[in-house]
N, C-alpha and C positions, 0 to 999 in steps of 0.2 A: 684470899689468900695475894696480896701484892708480888707484882712482877717486873721487875723492874725494867729485865731485859726485853719481853713481851711491850710491854709502856716505851722504849724507847723505840719501838722497830715504828712501832705506831704513833710517835713524833713526827721518826724522821717520814715515814709513808704519809703524811698529812700536808709537812712541808713541800713532796718532789708533788703529791699531786697540786696544792693551789702553786707552785711555779710554771706548772703545766699547763694550767688552768689560764694562769697570765698571759702563754703563747696560743693556747687551744679555748676561746673564751666558749664555754658550752660542753669543754667536755667530758668535764665531773656528770652535769646532768643526762647528757648520755650513760654516761657507766652503769648509773643512777638507773634509770633505765634498764641496760641494758641485764644487769640486777634481777629489775625486779621480771622482765621477759625470762627471766634464765628459772625463777623460782616460776614462773607460771606456768608452766612449760614439762614441771617436772609430773615422771609416774604418778600414778596414784601408788605402788607398791616398794616404789626404791628403798631399799636395805637402808637401816638408822635413819629414820623424815627426821624426828628430830634434833639428832644433834644436823643435818645439812638443810634443814630449819634454820637452826641460832647461826649458821653460819651463814644467809645472807644476809639476818637482819644486823648480826657483825658488820656484816659492807657493807649495808644498808645507812649503818649506824656511822663508820667512816667516813663516807661519803656523803656524806650528809655533812657532816663537822669541817668537810674541809669544803666545802661548798657556800659554806655559813659564813667562813671565814674572812 
């Protein structure tokens, strides 16, 4: 199911990240590394791990998309 509100927020966020990247080159890559580090430091017994993993997946996907444009 498509969600126009969520898609609009992603569109705006991607644009903001790209603008910030022009002012601070390397910022998005640093953010990607931060997300990966946070994921790696998750406790093994975290509640609803599958959901948390999906959040990290989505964050990496968004940052990667913003970084490649």
